[in-house]
C-alpha positions in Angstrom: -28.6 -3.9 -12.0 -32.3 -5.1 -12.4 -34.2 -5.0 -9.1 -31.7 -2.7 -7.5 -33.3 0.0 -5.4 -33.2 3.6 -6.6 -30.9 4.6 -3.8 -28.4 1.8 -5.0 -28.7 3.1 -8.5 -28.1 6.6 -7.4 -25.0 5.5 -5.4 -23.4 3.6 -8.2 -24.1 6.4 -10.6 -22.4 8.9 -8.3 -19.4 6.4 -7.9 -19.1 6.1 -11.7 -19.1 9.9 -12.3 -16.7 10.6 -9.5 -14.3 7.8 -10.7 -14.5 9.2 -14.3 -13.9 12.7 -13.3 -11.0 12.1 -10.9 -9.4 9.7 -13.2 -9.6 12.0 -16.1 -7.6 14.5 -13.9 -5.0 12.0 -13.1 -4.4 11.2 -16.7 -4.2 14.9 -17.5 -1.5 15.1 -14.8 0.6 12.1 -15.9 0.3 13.1 -19.6 1.3 16.6 -18.7 -1.7 18.3 -20.2 -2.1 19.8 -16.8 1.1 20.3 -15.0 1.2 20.1 -11.2 3.9 22.2 -9.4 7.0 20.5 -8.1 9.2 17.7 -9.4 8.2 15.7 -12.4 6.8 12.6 -10.8 6.6 10.8 -14.2 10.3 10.7 -14.8 10.6 7.5 -12.8 8.5 5.7 -15.4 10.1 7.3 -18.5 13.7 7.1 -17.2 14.1 4.6 -14.3 11.4 2.1 -15.1 12.0 2.2 -18.9 15.8 1.6 -18.2 14.9 -1.4 -16.1 12.5 -2.6 -18.7 15.4 -2.7 -21.3 17.7 -4.5 -18.8 15.1 -7.1 -17.9 14.3 -7.6 -21.6 17.9 -8.9 -21.9 17.0 -11.5 -19.3 18.9 -10.1 -16.3 18.1 -8.0 -13.2 19.5 -4.5 -13.0 22.6 -5.7 -11.1 24.6 -2.8 -9.4 21.8 -0.4 -9.7 21.1 0.7 -6.0 17.7 1.9 -7.0 16.6 -1.7 -7.7 15.5 -2.8 -4.2 12.6 -5.1 -5.2 11.7 -8.7 -5.1 11.9 -10.5 -8.4 8.4 -10.5 -9.4 8.6 -6.7 -9.5 10.0 -7.4 -13.0 6.5 -8.3 -14.1 5.2 -4.8 -13.2 8.1 -3.2 -15.0 7.7 -5.2 -18.1 3.9 -5.0 -18.2 3.8 -2.2 -20.7 4.9 -4.7 -23.3 1.2 -5.7 -23.3 0.4 -2.6 -25.1 3.1 -2.4 -27.8 1.2 0.3 -29.9 2.0 2.9 -27.2 5.3 4.2 -25.9 6.5 2.8 -22.7 5.3 5.5 -20.3 2.0 6.0 -22.0 1.4 2.2 -21.7 2.3 2.3 -18.1 -0.2 5.0 -17.4 -3.0 3.2 -19.2 -2.3 0.0 -17.3 -2.4 2.0 -14.1 -5.8 3.2 -15.1 -7.0 -0.2 -16.0 -5.7 -1.6 -12.7 -7.5 1.1 -10.9 -10.7 0.3 -12.7 -10.5 -3.3 -11.7 -10.0 -2.5 -8.1 -12.8 -0.2 -8.1 -15.1 -2.7 -9.7 -14.1 -5.3 -7.1 -14.8 -3.1 -4.2 -18.1 -1.9 -5.7 -19.2 -5.5 -6.1 -17.9 -6.6 -2.6 -19.8 -3.6 -1.0 -23.2 -5.1 -1.9 -25.2 -7.5 0.3 -26.1 -8.0 3.9 -23.6 -6.5 6.3 -21.7 -4.8 3.6 -21.3 -1.0 2.8 -20.4 1.2 -0.2 -17.9 3.0 2.1 -15.1 0.9 1.1 -15.4 1.7 -2.6 -15.8 5.4 -1.8 -12.5 5.3 0.2 -10.7 4.0 -2.9 -12.5 6.4 -5.4 -11.7 9.3 -3.3 -8.3 8.3 -1.9 -6.4 7.5 -5.2 -6.7 11.0 -6.6 -5.7 12.6 -3.3 -2.1 11.4 -3.9 -2.1 13.3 -7.3 -0.1 12.1 -10.3 2.1 9.9 -8.1 -0.7 7.3 -8.0 -0.3 6.5 -11.7 3.4 7.1 -11.9 4.4 4.3 -9.6 3.8 0.5 -9.8 2.5 0.4 -6.2 -1.2 0.7 -7.4 -0.7 -2.7 -9.1 0.8 -4.2 -5.9 -2.2 -2.9 -3.9 -4.6 -4.5 -6.5 -3.0 -7.9 -5.5 -3.4 -7.1 -1.8 -7.1 -6.1 -2.2 -7.6 -9.3 -4.3 -6.1 -11.4 -1.6 -8.3 -9.9 1.2 -11.5 -10.2 -0.8 -10.8 -13.8 -1.8 -9.8 -14.7 1.8 -13.5 -14.5 2.9 -14.3 -17.8 1.2 -11.2 -19.1 -0.6 -8.1 -19.3 1.7 -6.0 -20.9 -1.0 -6.6 -18.0 -3.3 -5.7 -15.6 -0.4 -2.4 -17.3 -0.2 -1.8 -17.3 -3.9 -2.5 -13.5 -4.2 -0.6 -12.8 -1.1 2.5 -14.6 -2.3 2.4 -13.0 -5.7 2.1 -9.5 -4.1 4.9 -10.3 -1.6 7.2 -11.2 -4.5 6.4 -7.9 -6.2 6.8 -5.7 -3.0 6.9 -7.8 0.1 4.3 -6.0 2.2 1.3 -7.9 0.8 2.4 -10.9 2.8 0.8 -9.1 5.8 -2.6 -9.8 4.4 -2.1 -13.3 5.9 -1.6 -12.0 9.5 -5.3 -12.0 10.4 -6.3 -15.4 9.1 -8.5 -17.3 11.5 -6.7 -20.0 13.2 -7.1 -23.6 12.1 -8.0 -24.8 8.5 -8.1 -21.2 7.0 -4.6 -20.5 8.4 -3.1 -23.8 7.3 -4.6 -23.6 3.9 -3.7 -19.9 3.1 -0.2 -20.1 4.6 0.6 -23.3 2.8 -0.8 -21.9 -0.4 1.4 -18.8 0.0 4.4 -20.8 0.8 4.1 -23.2 -2.3 3.3 -20.3 -4.6 6.2 -18.1 -3.3 8.7 -20.9 -3.4 7.6 -22.0 -6.8 7.9 -18.4 -8.2 11.3 -17.9 -6.5 12.6 -21.1 -8.0 11.3 -20.2 -11.5 13.0 -16.7 -11.3 16.3 -18.1 -9.9 16.5 -20.6 -12.8 15.5 -18.0 -15.4 17.3 -14.9 -14.2 20.2 -15.2 -11.8 20.4 -12.6 -9.0 16.7 -12.6 -8.4 17.5 -12.4 -4.5 20.1 -9.7 -4.6 17.4 -7.3 -3.4 17.7 -8.7 0.1 20.9 -6.8 0.7 20.1 -3.7 -1.4 19.2 -1.3 1.4 21.8 -1.9 4.1 23.4 1.5 3.7 20.2 3.5 3.4 20.1 6.7 5.3 16.9 8.3 6.7 14.6 9.6 3.9 13.5 13.1 4.3 9.7 12.4 4.6 10.1 9.6 7.3 9.2 10.0 10.9 12.7 9.9 12.0 13.7 12.7 9.5 11.7 15.3 11.6 14.8 15.1 14.0 17.0 16.4 11.3 14.5 18.8 9.8 14.4 20.6 13.3 18.2 20.1 13.8 19.0 21.9 10.7 17.8 25.1 12.3 20.2 24.5 15.3 23.5 24.0 13.4 23.4 20.3 12.4 26.1 19.8 9.9 24.6 17.0 7.7 23.1 17.3 4.3 20.4 16.0 2.0 21.4 14.0 -1.1 19.7 11.7 -3.6 20.7 8.3 -2.1 19.4 4.8 -3.0 16.8 6.5 -5.2 15.3 9.0 -2.8 16.3 12.2 -0.9 17.9 11.3 2.3 19.5 12.9 5.3 23.3 12.0 5.4 25.8 13.0 8.2 26.2 13.0 12.0 23.8 10.8 14.0 21.7 9.6 10.8 22.9 6.1 11.5 21.5 6.3 15.1 18.3 7.6 14.0 17.9 5.0 11.2 18.7 2.2 13.8 16.0 3.7 16.2 13.5 3.5 13.3 14.5 -0.2 12.8 14.0 -0.8 16.5 10.5 0.8 16.3 9.8 -1.6 13.5 11.0 -4.5 15.5 8.8 -3.4 18.4 5.8 -3.2 15.9 6.5 -6.7 14.8 6.6 -7.8 18.4 3.3 -6.2 19.0 1.8 -7.9 16.0 3.2 -11.4 17.1 1.7 -10.8 20.6 -1.6 -9.8 19.0 -1.7 -12.9 16.9 -0.9 -15.2 20.1 -3.4 -13.4 22.3 -6.4 -12.9 19.7 -9.4 -14.9 20.6 -12.3 -13.3 18.8 -12.4 -13.5 14.9 -15.0 -11.7 12.9 -15.5 -10.9 9.2 -13.5 -7.7 9.6 -10.4 -9.2 11.4 -8.6 -10.2 8.2 -8.5 -6.9 6.6 -8.2 -5.0 10.0 -5.1 -6.9 10.9 -3.5 -6.2 7.5 -4.4 -2.5 7.6 -2.9 -2.2 11.2 0.3 -4.1 10.3 1.0 -2.0 7.2 0.2 1.2 9.0 2.6 0.3 11.8 5.5 -0.7 9.4 4.8 2.3 7.2 4.8 4.8 10.0 8.0 3.4 11.7 9.9 2.9 8.5 13.1 5.0 7.8 11.5 5.5 4.3 8.0 6.8 3.7 7.8 7.3 0.0 4.6 9.1 -1.1 3.3 6.1 -3.1 3.2 4.0 0.2 -0.1 5.8 0.9 -1.8 3.9 -1.8 -1.1 0.7 0.1 -3.1 2.2 3.1 -5.9 3.5 1.0 -6.5 0.1 -0.5 -6.4 -1.7 2.9 -8.6 0.8 4.5 -11.1 0.5 1.6 -11.5 -3.3 2.2 -11.9 -2.7 6.0 -14.8 -0.3 5.4 -16.6 -2.7 3.1 -18.0 -4.2 6.3 -20.7 -2.1 8.0 -19.4 -3.4 11.4 -15.9 -2.1 10.8 -14.5 0.1 13.5 -11.8 1.5 11.3 -13.7 4.5 10.0 -11.7 7.2 12.0 -8.2 5.6 11.1 -9.4 5.3 7.5 -10.3 9.1 7.5 -6.9 10.0 9.1 -5.2 8.0 6.3 -7.2 9.9 3.6 -6.2 13.2 5.3 -2.6 12.0 5.4 -2.7 11.1 1.6 -3.9 14.7 0.7 -1.1 16.2 2.9 1.4 13.8 1.1 0.3 15.2 -2.3 1.0 18.8 -0.9 4.5 17.8 0.3 5.3 15.8 -2.8 5.3 16.9 -5.5 3.6 20.3 -4.9 5.8 21.8 -2.2 8.7 19.4 -2.0 11.2 22.2 -2.3 10.0 23.3 1.0 10.4 20.0 2.6 13.9 19.7 1.3 14.7 23.2 2.5 13.3 22.3 6.0 11.5 25.6 6.1 8.3 26.6 8.1 6.0 25.2 5.4 8.0 22.0 4.9 8.2 21.3 8.6 4.4 21.9 9.1 3.7 19.5 6.3 6.0 16.8 7.6 4.8 17.1 11.1 1.1 17.1 10.1 1.4 14.1 7.7 3.5 11.9 10.0 1.4 13.0 13.0 -1.7 11.8 11.2 0.0 8.4 10.4 1.1 8.0 14.2 -2.5 8.8 15.3 -4.0 6.5 12.8 -1.6 3.7 13.8 -2.5 4.0 17.5 -6.2 4.2 17.0 -6.3 1.3 14.5 -4.1 -0.9 16.8 -6.4 -0.1 19.7 -9.4 -1.0 17.8 -7.8 -4.3 16.5 -6.9 -5.3 20.1 -10.2 -4.5 21.7 -12.1 -6.3 19.0 -10.0 -9.5 19.0 -8.2 -9.7 22.4 -10.3 -8.2 25.1 -13.5 -9.1 23.3 -16.2 -7.4 21.4 -18.6 -5.1 23.2 -22.3 -5.7 23.2 -23.6 -4.9 19.8 -20.1 -5.0 18.3 -18.5 -7.7 16.2 -19.4 -11.4 16.7 -17.2 -14.4 16.5 -16.8 -15.5 12.8 -19.0 -18.4 12.0 -17.7 -21.3 10.2 -18.0 -20.7 6.4 -20.3 -23.1 4.5 -19.1 -24.6 1.2 -21.2 -22.2 -0.8 -21.5 -19.0 1.4 -22.8 -15.6 0.3 -19.6 -13.6 0.8 -18.5 -11.6 -2.3 -15.1 -12.7 -3.5 -12.4 -11.4 -5.8 -12.2 -13.2 -9.2 -8.8 -14.1 -10.5 
């Protein structure tokens, strides 16, 4: 860091110390040196993931397992602990989560330097990941988020790389495809979308030839109910206090409401998601003003809308939002500061409701109801505000002193990029 101003050195030192302290706590949690109250979140790794690992090692997908609901490249995340054969499966998984976290942090710190950039993005990631508690390292969503972050960072100068990362992420857990939504019209969109299509089709063909059943995930969730932490679940949390005769059961790998009117509420949630999709399509058609923040802003808004309206909001989904919010706030001109803070608050509440006080959520008691109304209310508010910012900045036009239209990128620009 030769030549760096003292303030920059102090900032990076503070980041390093904060990262080291919080990640040490995460490791203490997942290795059970320090035990957090509530369900054991690491059992998904040591039982479910490890079971899938053994099945995938035989050259086949977990056919007939209703908990397997993922695109074929998710197999790469599940078998990744094989890279550390000197550790047990769960231990290797947690170490790889730590290493992935470190890579994302380094990318965000590097991308936050230079004119028009801000360290706020790196701080959002450094602070946001531990707010989710041990769940952050006990699910493979952190690895997926790393691909989405890499896609958005690469997209500033390398549209083809954006497409590759977006396609790979989409074949691991679908949602990173939304990083392509905010690409500037013309060459950038053509290059990135064609690159994503070629990468995605190539990988799908490779999996189909090597491991039959790679597309079975497409119909895996047709019979899902309404997950207890979702927005629609609030109806049944309240209804239980007024004689509703349904029940909560482990269903498709999560705790869901089953019983009268669940199908209706699940359908309404899907309708809300379709309306969100319609709004995003309308935005894409109407958008006229592109800036350096449009690409991450659009991805952040899209994932916020689909997460909030989903009939399933698993705790680990918050990692997606933290990562995308971090990329948005790398730009000093970003107007996503308030939605990002709301996401951080929702992430903290998510840790409180799972795993700490999940028994209260399942019981639909006063504490559980308060937590769910608060977390989902924060997500709804963040979604509305973020969508409003995106529309105003790109459709109705930037205000004086706000964003300016994105200049054409020279062949060798000064934007920071993600390295593959």
